[in-house]
C-alpha positions in Angstrom: 191.9 45.2 109.4 190.3 48.2 111.2 190.7 50.4 108.2 189.0 47.8 106.0 185.7 48.1 108.0 186.0 51.8 108.9 183.3 53.8 107.1 184.4 56.3 104.4 181.5 58.7 104.6 181.4 61.6 107.1 178.1 60.4 108.5 179.4 56.9 109.1 182.7 58.0 110.7 181.0 60.4 113.1 178.4 57.8 114.1 180.9 55.1 114.6 183.2 57.4 116.6 180.4 58.6 118.8 179.2 55.0 119.3 182.7 53.8 120.3 183.3 56.8 122.6 179.9 56.2 124.2 180.6 52.5 124.6 183.9 53.3 126.4 182.3 55.9 128.6 179.5 53.5 129.5 181.9 50.7 130.2 183.9 53.0 132.6 180.7 54.2 134.2 179.4 50.7 134.7 182.7 49.5 136.2 182.7 52.5 138.6 179.0 51.9 139.5 179.6 48.2 140.1 182.6 48.9 142.2 180.8 51.6 144.3 177.9 49.1 144.7 180.2 46.4 145.8 181.7 48.8 148.4 178.3 49.9 149.6 177.2 46.2 150.0 180.4 45.4 151.9 179.8 48.3 154.3 176.2 47.4 154.7 177.1 43.8 155.4 179.7 44.7 158.1 177.3 47.3 159.7 174.5 44.7 159.8 176.7 42.2 161.5 178.0 44.9 163.9 174.4 46.0 164.7 173.5 42.4 165.8 176.4 42.1 168.1 175.8 45.6 169.6 172.2 44.6 170.3 173.4 41.2 171.7 175.9 42.9 174.0 173.2 45.2 175.3 171.1 42.2 176.2 174.2 40.6 177.9 174.5 43.8 179.9 170.9 43.3 180.9 171.7 39.9 182.3 169.9 38.1 179.5 172.3 36.1 177.4 171.9 36.2 173.6 169.7 33.4 172.3 167.7 33.1 175.5 164.0 32.4 175.3 161.3 34.9 176.3 157.8 33.7 176.9 158.6 30.3 175.6 160.1 31.6 172.3 163.7 32.2 171.6 164.7 35.8 171.1 165.3 36.5 167.4 165.8 40.2 167.2 169.6 40.0 167.1 169.7 36.6 165.3 172.6 35.5 167.4 173.5 32.0 168.6 175.5 31.2 171.7 177.8 28.2 171.2 180.4 26.7 173.6 183.0 25.9 171.0 184.1 27.7 167.9 182.4 26.0 164.8 184.7 24.2 162.4 183.8 26.7 159.7 186.0 29.4 161.4 188.9 26.9 161.7 189.1 26.2 158.0 189.1 29.8 156.7 189.6 33.2 158.3 189.1 36.6 156.7 191.5 38.8 158.8 190.8 42.0 156.9 187.0 41.8 157.5 187.6 40.7 161.0 189.7 43.7 161.8 187.3 46.2 160.2 184.3 44.7 162.1 186.3 44.8 165.3 187.0 48.4 164.8 183.3 49.2 164.3 182.3 47.3 167.5 185.0 48.9 169.6 184.0 52.3 168.4 180.5 51.6 169.5 181.6 50.6 173.0 181.4 46.8 172.6 184.5 45.1 174.0 185.7 42.2 171.9 188.0 39.6 173.2 188.2 37.7 170.0 186.5 37.8 166.6 186.5 35.4 163.7 185.0 36.0 160.2 184.4 33.4 157.4 182.3 32.9 154.4 180.8 29.9 152.6 178.6 29.1 149.6 176.6 26.7 151.9 174.1 27.7 154.6 175.4 26.2 157.8 173.2 26.0 160.9 174.3 26.2 164.6 171.2 24.8 166.3 168.5 22.2 165.7 165.9 24.8 164.7 168.4 26.6 162.5 169.3 23.4 160.6 165.7 23.0 159.7 166.4 25.7 157.1 163.2 27.4 157.7 164.8 30.8 156.9 165.7 29.7 153.4 162.2 28.4 152.8 160.7 31.6 154.1 163.1 33.6 151.9 162.1 31.6 148.8 158.4 32.1 149.7 158.9 35.8 149.7 160.5 35.7 146.3 163.9 36.9 147.6 166.8 35.6 145.5 169.2 33.2 147.1 172.4 34.8 148.2 175.7 34.2 146.4 177.5 33.4 149.7 176.9 33.4 153.5 178.8 35.6 155.8 179.6 34.2 159.2 180.9 36.0 162.3 181.9 34.7 165.7 182.6 37.0 168.6 183.7 36.3 172.2 183.0 38.9 174.8 185.5 39.5 177.7 185.1 37.1 180.6 183.0 34.8 178.4 184.0 31.2 177.8 181.7 30.7 174.8 181.2 32.3 171.4 178.3 34.2 169.9 177.8 33.6 166.2 175.6 35.0 163.5 175.0 34.5 159.8 174.1 37.0 157.1 173.3 36.6 153.4 176.0 38.0 151.1 175.2 39.3 147.6 178.2 39.9 145.3 176.1 42.1 143.0 172.7 43.8 143.3 169.9 41.8 141.6 169.2 43.4 138.2 172.2 45.8 138.3 173.7 44.5 135.0 170.2 44.6 133.3 169.7 48.2 134.5 173.1 49.2 133.1 172.4 47.5 129.7 168.9 49.1 129.6 170.4 52.5 130.4 173.1 52.1 127.7 170.4 51.1 125.1 168.3 54.2 126.0 171.4 56.5 125.7 172.4 54.9 122.4 168.9 55.3 121.1 168.6 59.0 122.1 172.1 60.2 121.5 173.3 58.2 118.5 169.8 58.3 116.9 169.6 62.1 117.4 173.1 62.6 116.1 172.3 60.5 113.0 169.3 62.6 112.2 171.3 65.8 112.7 174.2 64.6 110.6 171.8 63.3 107.9 170.4 66.8 107.7 173.9 68.2 107.1 175.4 65.5 105.0 172.6 65.0 102.5 173.0 68.5 101.0 176.8 67.9 101.0 176.3 64.7 99.0 174.2 66.6 96.5 176.8 69.3 96.3 179.5 66.7 95.8 177.6 65.1 92.9 177.0 68.6 91.4 180.7 69.4 91.5 181.6 66.0 90.0 179.2 66.5 87.2 180.1 70.2 86.6 181.1 70.6 83.0 179.8 67.2 81.9 176.1 67.8 82.6 173.8 69.4 80.0 173.9 73.2 80.1 171.1 75.2 81.5 170.7 73.2 84.7 169.0 75.1 87.6 171.2 76.1 90.5 171.3 73.7 93.5 168.8 74.6 96.2 170.4 75.5 99.5 169.4 73.1 102.3 170.7 71.9 105.7 172.3 73.9 108.5 173.2 77.6 107.9 176.9 76.8 107.2 176.0 74.2 104.5 173.4 76.6 103.0 176.1 79.3 102.7 178.5 76.8 101.1 175.9 75.8 98.5 175.0 79.4 97.8 178.7 80.2 97.3 179.1 77.2 95.0 176.1 78.4 92.9 177.7 81.8 92.6 181.0 80.3 91.6 179.4 78.0 89.1 177.6 80.9 87.4 180.9 82.8 87.2 182.8 79.8 85.8 180.0 79.2 83.3 180.1 82.8 82.2 183.9 82.6 81.7 183.6 79.4 79.8 181.0 80.9 77.5 183.3 83.9 76.9 186.1 81.5 76.2 184.1 79.6 73.6 183.1 82.8 71.9 186.7 84.0 71.9 188.0 80.6 70.6 185.3 80.7 67.9 186.3 84.2 66.8 190.0 83.2 66.8 189.3 80.1 64.8 187.3 82.0 62.3 189.8 84.9 62.0 192.7 82.4 61.5 191.0 79.9 59.2 189.6 82.5 56.8 193.0 83.9 55.8 194.4 80.4 55.7 191.7 79.4 53.3 192.4 82.4 51.1 196.1 81.7 51.2 195.3 78.1 50.2 193.6 79.4 47.1 196.4 81.8 46.2 198.9 79.0 46.5 197.4 77.4 43.4 198.9 80.2 41.3 202.5 79.2 42.3 204.2 77.6 39.3 206.6 75.2 41.1 204.7 72.1 42.1 207.3 71.3 44.7 207.0 74.7 46.4 203.2 74.6 46.1 203.1 71.2 47.8 205.4 72.4 50.7 203.2 75.5 51.2 200.0 73.4 51.1 201.5 71.0 53.7 202.5 74.0 56.0 199.0 75.4 55.8 197.3 72.1 56.6 199.7 71.6 59.4 198.7 75.0 60.9 195.0 74.2 60.3 195.3 70.8 62.1 197.2 72.3 65.0 194.5 75.0 65.3 191.8 72.3 65.3 193.6 70.3 68.0 193.9 73.4 70.2 190.3 74.4 69.7 189.1 70.8 70.4 191.2 70.6 73.6 189.7 73.8 74.8 186.1 72.7 74.1 186.3 69.2 75.8 183.9 69.1 78.7 181.5 71.6 77.2 179.4 69.1 75.3 176.0 70.5 74.5 174.2 67.1 74.7 174.4 64.3 77.3 176.2 61.1 76.5 174.4 58.4 74.5 174.4 54.6 74.6 177.0 53.4 72.1 178.1 50.0 71.0 181.8 50.3 71.8 182.8 47.2 69.8 181.1 48.7 66.7 182.9 52.0 67.3 186.3 50.3 67.6 185.6 48.2 64.5 184.7 51.3 62.4 187.8 53.2 63.4 190.0 50.3 62.6 188.3 50.0 59.2 189.0 53.6 58.4 192.8 53.1 58.8 192.7 49.8 56.9 190.9 51.5 54.0 193.8 53.9 53.9 196.3 51.0 53.8 197.6 51.7 57.3 199.0 48.6 59.3 196.2 48.6 61.9 194.7 45.3 63.2 191.8 44.4 65.5 192.5 42.0 68.3 190.1 40.6 70.9 186.9 42.6 71.4 183.8 42.1 73.6 180.3 43.2 73.0 179.9 46.3 75.3 177.4 49.1 75.3 178.1 52.3 77.3 176.9 55.8 77.6 179.6 58.0 76.0 180.1 61.0 73.7 180.7 59.0 70.5 182.5 61.7 68.5 184.9 62.5 71.3 185.7 58.9 72.1 186.3 58.2 68.4 188.7 61.1 68.2 190.6 59.8 71.2 190.9 56.3 69.7 192.1 57.8 66.4 194.8 59.8 68.2 196.1 56.7 70.0 196.3 54.8 66.8 198.0 57.6 64.9 200.5 57.9 67.8 201.2 54.1 67.6 201.7 54.2 63.8 203.9 57.3 64.0 206.4 55.8 66.6 205.7 52.0 66.4 205.0 51.3 62.7 201.9 49.1 63.5 198.9 49.3 65.8 196.9 46.5 67.4 193.5 47.6 68.9 191.4 45.6 71.4 188.4 46.2 73.6 187.9 44.2 76.8 186.8 44.3 80.4 189.3 44.2 83.3 187.7 44.1 86.8 185.5 47.2 87.1 186.8 48.9 84.0 186.3 49.0 80.2 189.7 49.1 78.5 190.3 50.5 75.0 193.9 49.3 74.3 196.3 50.2 71.5 199.7 48.4 71.3 202.6 49.2 69.0 206.1 47.8 68.4 208.1 51.0 68.7 210.9 51.9 71.1 208.5 52.9 73.9 208.9 55.9 76.2 211.6 56.3 78.9 209.8 55.7 82.3 210.7 59.2 83.5 209.1 60.7 80.5 205.7 58.9 80.5 203.9 61.5 82.7 205.4 64.4 80.7 204.1 62.9 77.4 200.5 63.5 78.5 201.1 67.2 78.8 200.4 69.6 75.9 203.1 70.1 73.2 205.2 67.2 74.4 206.5 64.9 71.7 208.5 61.8 71.5 210.6 63.3 68.7 212.2 66.7 68.8 211.1 67.8 65.4 207.9 69.7 64.9 207.4 68.0 61.6 203.9 66.5 61.5 205.3 63.3 59.9 207.7 62.7 62.7 206.5 64.4 65.8 203.3 66.3 65.3 202.2 69.2 67.5 202.2 67.2 70.7 198.5 67.4 71.4 197.3 63.9 70.4 197.9 62.2 73.8 196.7 65.3 75.7 193.4 65.3 73.8 193.0 61.6 74.4 193.6 62.0 78.1 191.2 65.0 78.4 188.5 62.9 76.6 189.0 59.9 78.9 188.8 62.2 82.0 185.7 63.9 80.6 184.1 60.4 80.6 185.2 59.8 84.2 188.1 57.6 83.1 191.9 57.9 82.5 194.6 57.4 80.0 197.4 55.0 81.0 200.7 54.7 79.2 203.1 51.8 79.9 206.0 50.1 78.2 205.3 46.5 77.2 207.6 43.7 78.5 208.1 42.5 74.9 208.8 45.9 73.5 206.7 48.8 72.4 204.2 51.1 74.1 200.7 50.2 75.4 198.1 53.0 75.6 194.8 52.4 77.4 191.7 54.4 77.8 190.1 53.0 81.0 186.4 53.8 81.6 184.3 53.0 84.6 181.7 50.2 84.3 178.8 52.4 85.4 175.9 52.3 83.1 177.5 49.6 81.0 175.6 46.6 79.6 176.8 43.7 77.5 
């Protein structure tokens, strides 16, 4: 499932990887920050409670009990209340761990503690009539201070004291706005880091995409195209410059090859033509026919070899061609010669192709079907995202382990080199090269009902009905 949504481009993979890594890092950072904040709030809460009891004990030492009134007003500095009995709150729940930590703080500060109780509650519980008036909560709301998550209650009994001293503090489980701050920080980091990375990668991947397109079109594009302009980072610019130099060397080699093949073709065809003329002087018609057949066989083999070498070096771009009309005309050629070729289902399809080459490939497939399968049935149809030129025969087919080998040069389904039985073994190779030159493929498969099925499959790009 993950591979289905994973981007295929370099830009997308790097951005998604960076985003996921940043998300994990931010999640870990947020968890550590929240944990550290919780520990700091816990320490601050215990220290605040300890400070109140330390101040209260100092007043006890000064012979003024905590909670006593001064000048007609109750002393509020320590916010302590003296009670005779332990409130029920401390009887229902007791936090021993906090109590022990708080006792340690008080003892370290020289405050003797006879007993200590710690509890918490979501409700604000008062210990006196003035406290139950909830004036503290009203004052807190008036100042805009958020309500606490819980209330922290502590009761302490000093030595030689019959009563308890209690206090209450607001307890916040998380700092107000902490999560919002983390989300805002994450958004800013994403914007700066991922955005900057996207711009940097775009600068590098755009020239790479252009280079990829140029490599894919090399050999099929019209000759004389200007070299690709170097762009992007220095490494990418050097790669593009190296490709331009390689492209020029390959083009020069191909031009030399074409010149050499033209010279070979001319040097071989000229004496063959002269020999063809001299054969007419042979008195025996049977010998003359055999000699003519041998010369034509050599000429056709030479044409096939030259054609195979020139595929991909078209001097003009592909043109829009009615494929159904092309198939129909090729089938008519064989029908006019009395060959058993029939036209099955066809669809109206127009595509940009090299008409001469595609016609040659279709002829080769039909001739191969007639040579080994006696009959040929041709069809043109769409299958998913492909155009399919299909030729079926009723021959013996090809052994499965030989199908791939039959697409290689000079491979024949019959051991003889006789043109009538096996040919030179270049027909399927030419058809495959022509299909690949159009961005497609040649597929051979044995039919379930017997015979061989040969298909030229072309992409649907630039196709219209």
